[in-house]
C-alpha positions in Angstrom: 11.3 12.2 -15.0 13.9 11.7 -17.8 13.0 11.9 -21.5 14.8 9.5 -23.8 14.0 8.8 -27.5 13.9 5.4 -29.1 12.9 4.2 -32.5 9.5 2.6 -32.3 8.3 0.8 -35.4 4.6 1.2 -36.0 2.4 -0.6 -38.5 -1.1 0.4 -37.7 -3.2 -0.9 -40.6 -0.6 0.2 -43.1 -0.8 3.8 -41.9 2.8 3.9 -41.0 5.4 2.4 -43.4 8.5 3.5 -41.5 9.8 3.7 -37.9 9.2 6.9 -36.0 11.2 8.4 -33.2 8.7 8.7 -30.3 9.3 9.8 -26.7 9.6 7.3 -23.9 9.5 8.4 -20.2 11.6 6.4 -17.9 10.8 6.5 -14.2 11.2 4.3 -11.2 11.5 3.7 -7.5 14.0 1.6 -5.5 15.1 1.0 -2.0 17.3 -1.5 -0.1 19.9 -1.6 2.7 21.8 -3.4 5.3 21.0 -4.1 8.9 21.6 -6.3 12.0 19.7 -6.7 15.2 21.6 -6.0 18.4 20.8 -9.4 19.8 22.7 -11.0 16.9 21.6 -12.0 13.4 20.5 -10.2 10.3 18.2 -7.2 9.8 15.0 -7.4 11.9 11.8 -5.4 11.6 9.4 -5.1 14.6 5.7 -4.5 14.7 2.3 -6.0 15.5 2.2 -7.0 11.9 -0.3 -9.8 11.1 -1.8 -9.7 14.6 -5.6 -9.6 14.9 -5.9 -8.2 11.4 -3.5 -5.3 12.2 -1.2 -5.2 9.2 0.7 -1.9 9.4 3.8 -0.5 10.9 5.8 2.7 11.2 8.3 2.3 8.4 11.4 4.3 9.2 14.2 1.8 9.9 11.5 -0.9 9.7 11.5 -2.0 6.1 13.0 -5.4 5.7 12.9 -5.7 2.0 14.4 -4.7 -1.3 12.2 -3.0 -3.9 13.0 -2.2 -7.5 10.3 -0.7 -9.9 11.4 0.3 -13.4 8.7 2.0 -15.5 8.6 2.8 -19.2 5.8 4.9 -20.7 5.8 5.3 -24.5 3.7 7.9 -26.3 2.5 6.3 -29.5 0.1 8.9 -30.9 -1.0 12.5 -30.4 -4.2 13.5 -32.2 -5.5 16.9 -33.3 -8.4 16.7 -30.8 -5.9 16.8 -27.9 -6.1 13.1 -27.1 -2.9 10.9 -26.7 -2.3 7.2 -26.7 0.3 5.5 -24.5 1.5 2.1 -23.4 3.0 1.6 -19.9 5.2 -1.2 -18.6 6.7 -1.7 -15.2 9.2 -4.4 -14.2 9.3 -5.1 -10.5 11.5 -7.0 -8.2 10.6 -7.3 -4.5 12.1 -9.5 -1.9 11.9 -9.4 1.9 14.3 -10.4 4.5 13.2 -13.2 6.8 14.6 -15.4 9.5 15.5 -18.4 7.3 17.1 -16.8 4.3 18.4 -13.4 3.3 18.3 -11.7 -0.1 21.4 -13.6 -1.3 19.6 -17.0 -0.7 16.4 -16.0 -2.5 17.6 -15.2 -5.9 16.2 -12.8 -8.5 12.6 -12.7 -9.5 11.2 -10.1 -11.9 7.7 -9.8 -13.1 5.4 -7.3 -14.9 3.7 -5.3 -12.1 2.1 -3.1 -14.7 1.4 -3.7 -18.4 -1.5 -1.6 -19.9 -2.5 0.7 -22.7 -4.4 3.9 -22.3 -5.8 6.9 -24.2 -6.1 10.2 -22.3 -7.9 13.5 -22.8 -10.6 11.7 -24.8 -13.3 14.3 -25.9 -16.0 11.6 -26.2 -15.3 10.5 -22.6 -15.6 14.0 -21.1 -11.8 14.4 -21.2 -11.2 11.1 -19.4 -8.7 8.3 -19.8 -9.7 4.8 -21.1 -7.4 1.9 -20.3 -7.1 -1.8 -20.1 -4.5 -4.2 -18.7 -2.6 -4.8 -15.5 -1.8 -1.8 -13.3 -1.6 -0.2 -9.9 -5.1 1.1 -9.4 -7.2 3.1 -7.0 -4.4 3.5 -4.4 -4.5 5.8 -1.4 -1.6 5.4 1.0 -0.8 6.9 4.4 2.9 7.6 4.3 4.8 7.1 7.6 3.1 3.8 8.5 2.9 2.4 4.9 -0.8 1.8 5.1 -3.1 1.6 2.1 -6.7 2.8 2.8 -7.5 1.9 -0.8 -5.6 -0.5 -3.2 -7.1 -2.4 -6.1 -4.0 -3.5 -8.1 -4.7 -6.2 -10.6 -6.0 -6.8 -14.1 -9.0 -4.9 -15.5 -10.2 -1.9 -17.5 -11.9 1.4 -16.9 -12.4 5.1 -17.6 -10.7 7.5 -15.2 -11.2 11.2 -14.4 -14.2 12.1 -16.6 -15.0 15.7 -16.0 -18.5 16.2 -14.5 -18.2 20.0 -14.3 -16.9 22.3 -11.6 -13.7 20.4 -11.4 -15.4 17.2 -10.2 -14.2 14.0 -11.8 -15.7 10.5 -12.1 -13.7 7.2 -12.4 -15.2 3.8 -13.2 -13.3 0.5 -13.3 -13.6 -3.3 -13.2 -10.7 -5.3 -11.6 -10.0 -8.9 -10.8 -7.8 -10.4 -8.1 -6.6 -14.0 -8.2 -6.9 -15.5 -4.7 -5.0 -18.6 -5.5 -2.9 -18.9 -8.7 -1.4 -22.3 -7.9 -2.5 -25.6 -9.5 -6.0 -25.7 -10.9 -7.5 -23.7 -8.1 -8.1 -20.3 -9.8 -11.0 -18.7 -8.0 -10.9 -15.0 -8.2 -12.5 -11.8 -6.9 -14.3 -9.4 -9.2 -14.4 -5.8 -8.2 -16.6 -3.0 -9.5 -15.1 0.4 -8.6 -16.4 4.0 -8.7 -14.7 7.2 -7.5 -15.9 10.8 -7.4 -13.0 13.1 -6.7 -12.1 16.8 -6.4 -15.5 17.7 -4.9 -15.0 21.3 -3.6 -16.1 21.9 -0.1 -14.6 25.0 1.6 -11.5 27.2 1.5 -9.8 25.2 -1.2 -10.7 21.9 0.5 -11.7 18.8 -1.6 -13.6 15.6 -0.9 -13.3 12.3 -2.7 -15.7 9.3 -2.3 -14.5 5.8 -3.3 -16.9 2.9 -3.6 -16.4 -0.7 -4.4 -18.5 -3.9 -4.7 -16.7 -7.2 -4.7 -17.7 -10.8 -5.1 -15.9 -14.1 -5.4 -16.4 -16.6 -8.2 -18.8 -19.5 -7.8 -16.5 -22.1 -9.0 -13.2 -23.3 -7.5 -11.7 -25.3 -10.3 -12.3 -24.1 -13.9 -10.4 -27.0 -15.4 -12.9 -29.7 -14.5 -16.3 -30.6 -16.1 -18.5 -29.7 -14.5 -16.6 -27.0 -12.5 -16.0 -27.7 -8.8 -18.4 -25.6 -6.8 -17.3 -23.7 -3.7 -19.4 -22.8 -0.7 -21.6 -19.7 -1.2 -19.9 -16.7 0.3 -21.2 -13.3 1.2 -20.4 -10.5 -1.2 -18.5 -7.5 0.0 -18.3 -3.7 -0.3 -16.1 -0.8 0.6 -16.9 2.9 1.0 -14.2 5.5 1.7 -14.5 9.2 2.3 -11.3 11.3 2.1 -11.2 15.0 2.8 -8.2 17.2 2.3 -7.8 20.7 3.7 -4.8 22.8 2.6 -3.0 25.6 4.4 -3.3 24.1 7.9 -0.2 24.5 10.1 1.8 25.3 7.0 0.7 22.0 5.4 -2.3 19.8 4.6 -4.8 18.1 7.0 -6.3 14.9 5.6 -9.1 13.0 7.3 -11.1 10.0 6.3 -13.8 7.4 7.1 -13.9 3.9 5.7 -16.6 1.2 5.9 -15.8 -2.4 4.8 -17.6 -5.7 4.4 -14.9 -8.2 3.6 -15.4 -11.6 2.0 -11.9 -13.1 2.3 -8.8 -12.9 0.2 -6.0 -10.4 0.2 -7.5 -7.7 -2.0 -5.7 -4.6 -0.6 -2.2 -5.4 -1.6 -1.5 -7.2 1.6 -1.8 -3.9 3.5 -5.1 -4.2 5.3 -6.9 -7.3 6.6 -10.5 -6.9 8.0 -11.1 -10.7 8.0 -14.6 -11.9 7.1 -16.8 -9.4 8.8 -17.5 -5.7 9.0 -15.1 -2.9 9.8 -15.3 0.8 10.4 -12.1 2.9 10.4 -11.3 6.6 10.8 -8.0 8.4 10.3 -6.5 11.8 10.5 -3.1 12.9 9.1 -1.3 16.3 9.2 1.7 16.9 7.1 3.7 20.1 6.6 6.9 22.0 7.4 8.4 25.0 9.0 11.7 26.3 7.7 14.2 23.5 7.6 11.9 21.0 9.4 9.1 18.9 7.9 6.7 16.9 10.0 4.0 14.2 9.7 1.5 13.2 12.4 -1.0 10.3 11.9 -3.7 8.5 13.9 -6.0 5.7 13.0 -8.8 3.9 14.8 -10.6 0.7 13.6 -13.3 -1.6 14.9 -13.6 -5.0 13.3 -16.6 -7.3 13.9 -16.2 -10.9 12.7 -18.8 -13.4 11.6 -19.1 -17.2 11.6 -17.1 -17.6 8.3 -13.9 -16.9 10.3 -14.2 -20.2 12.1 -15.8 -21.7 15.2 -16.2 -19.2 18.0 -15.4 -16.1 16.0 -19.0 -14.9 15.4 -19.4 -11.8 17.6 -15.7 -11.3 18.3 -14.6 -7.7 18.1 -11.1 -6.1 17.7 -10.4 -2.5 18.4 -7.2 -1.1 17.0 -5.7 2.4 17.7 -2.5 3.8 16.3 -0.8 7.1 16.6 2.6 8.3 15.5 4.7 11.1 14.1 7.9 11.9 12.3 10.2 15.0 12.4 12.8 15.5 9.6 15.1 18.5 10.0 18.2 19.9 8.2 21.4 19.7 10.2 23.9 21.0 7.6 23.7 21.0 3.8 22.3 17.7 2.6 22.6 16.1 6.1 19.4 15.7 8.0 18.2 14.3 11.3 15.0 12.2 11.5 13.1 10.9 14.5 9.9 8.7 14.3 7.8 7.5 17.2 4.7 5.2 16.8 2.4 3.3 19.1 -0.2 0.6 18.3 -2.6 -1.2 20.5 -5.3 -3.8 19.7 -7.9 -5.2 22.1 -10.1 -8.2 21.5 -13.5 -8.8 23.2 -16.2 -11.3 22.8 -14.0 -14.4 22.6 -15.2 -17.5 24.4 -11.9 -18.0 26.3 -11.2 -15.2 28.7 -7.5 -15.4 28.0 -8.2 -14.4 24.4 -9.8 -11.1 25.4 -6.4 -9.5 26.0 -4.8 -6.3 24.8 -1.6 -6.2 22.7 0.5 -3.1 22.3 3.7 -2.1 20.6 5.9 1.0 20.7 8.4 1.8 17.9 11.2 4.4 17.9 13.7 5.2 15.2 16.5 7.7 15.1 18.2 8.3 11.8 20.9 10.4 10.1 20.2 11.0 6.4 22.4 12.2 3.6 20.3 13.4 0.8 21.1 14.5 -2.8 19.8 17.9 -1.9 18.9 20.0 1.2 15.2 19.2 1.1 13.7 16.3 3.1 12.2 14.9 -0.2 15.5 15.0 -2.1 16.5 11.6 -3.5 18.7 9.5 -3.6 19.2 9.3 0.1 21.2 7.1 2.4 20.0 6.8 6.0 21.9 5.4 9.0 19.4 4.3 11.6 18.7 2.9 15.1 15.3 1.3 15.7 13.9 0.2 19.1 10.7 -1.8 19.6 8.9 -2.9 22.7 5.8 -5.1 23.2 3.7 -5.6 26.4 3.8 -8.8 28.4 0.4 -10.0 27.2 1.8 -10.0 23.6 4.9 -11.9 24.8 2.8 -14.5 26.6 0.7 -15.1 23.6 3.8 -16.0 21.6 3.0 -13.9 18.6 5.4 -13.3 15.6 6.9 -9.9 15.7 9.1 -9.4 12.6 8.8 -9.4 8.9 8.8 -13.0 7.6 8.7 -14.6 11.1 7.0 -17.9 10.9 7.8 -19.0 14.5 4.6 -18.3 16.5 6.1 -19.6 19.8 8.5 -16.8 20.7 8.7 -13.0 20.8 12.2 -12.0 19.5 14.3 -14.5 21.4 11.9 -14.6 24.3 12.2 -10.9 25.0 9.6 -8.1 25.0 11.9 -5.5 23.4 14.7 -5.4 20.8 16.6 -3.0 18.6 18.3 -3.0 15.2 20.9 -0.8 13.5 21.5 -0.4 9.8 21.7 1.7 6.6 19.0 2.1 4.0 19.1 3.8 0.6 16.1 5.0 -1.3 15.6 6.7 -4.7 12.9 7.7 -7.1 13.2 9.4 -10.5 
């Protein structure tokens, strides 16, 4: 993270009469690239994305978007009690490729992904951090399939990482998420979040417990008098257990269990849809390395049971999703590395009234890449990757006419009527 100094004028109740030189941390993340599919046309990403509430994919060679995040964090005050006060701003531009227009046709769009103030190391808050504003919050991501088990980005306030003793920390937050920001329809979801982290278990292992209660607003249109009422909806909850064990196969083994009662909306950053119903999910991930080779292995299993709020005939319908995949990243020579990633997803529906709907969809993803990093390590950035990606779906998925690529809005075909496809391209990625 680079340190740069700028003049920041402060006038806090007359306490400061002149500008002061204060440190500002500049950090960021960016990725983008170029690609074509081998059947003709622009870059294509394959998956079961959006199918039966499966919204995840193995990401190497399968990210059809441009992302730019520029973050500025200014230190405004340092006090004698050890506390510090900061403001944090992040500008974000994100655009995805789709089958109707590429990046060039979409134009630039930049917004504030984060804008908040915080005070850290607060003695009166057990060494915790108090904050308010818009921010990325309560995130827990699985790497190689780009899947958030927990994500509560939005506007809110809270106190993070209060010390409970023995290294255990407590976080409490309140967040809102607008479900529909267009026109006068501004119903939103209120979320009450609690997290207990760094609970010691055995041999250096740690457990964290994340809980959330969420409820939608009672009114649909806050601009009318009286406000337009919406139908009463069930409230929701989420409970996540995450356990990390170090020093396993020269790496870290992480396993978790998640329970969800969803009430609609897209409150996990678009990464995980349980629909209106109850879901149970387990996952296990092993990451590590030996010599010049790093590795990641990941598996997830989820059962989703729907209720009547999903529409006619959905009550009692059940989806079972299983995913397993892995990645190897090894040094070939100097900063040149070879990467291979293989992933498999399958989802089976049962309980539907129509026998044809009780089918099993599956998808296999393979990517081979040659990477040129800024250093010899697998995590060195910037990097440029040259890749080949292959995807294959089963016949049942093809017959169902499901969309199969990022941004695909044509639900009547599977990649040109085929059950397999491939793409080649180059991707760059950097963080600082």
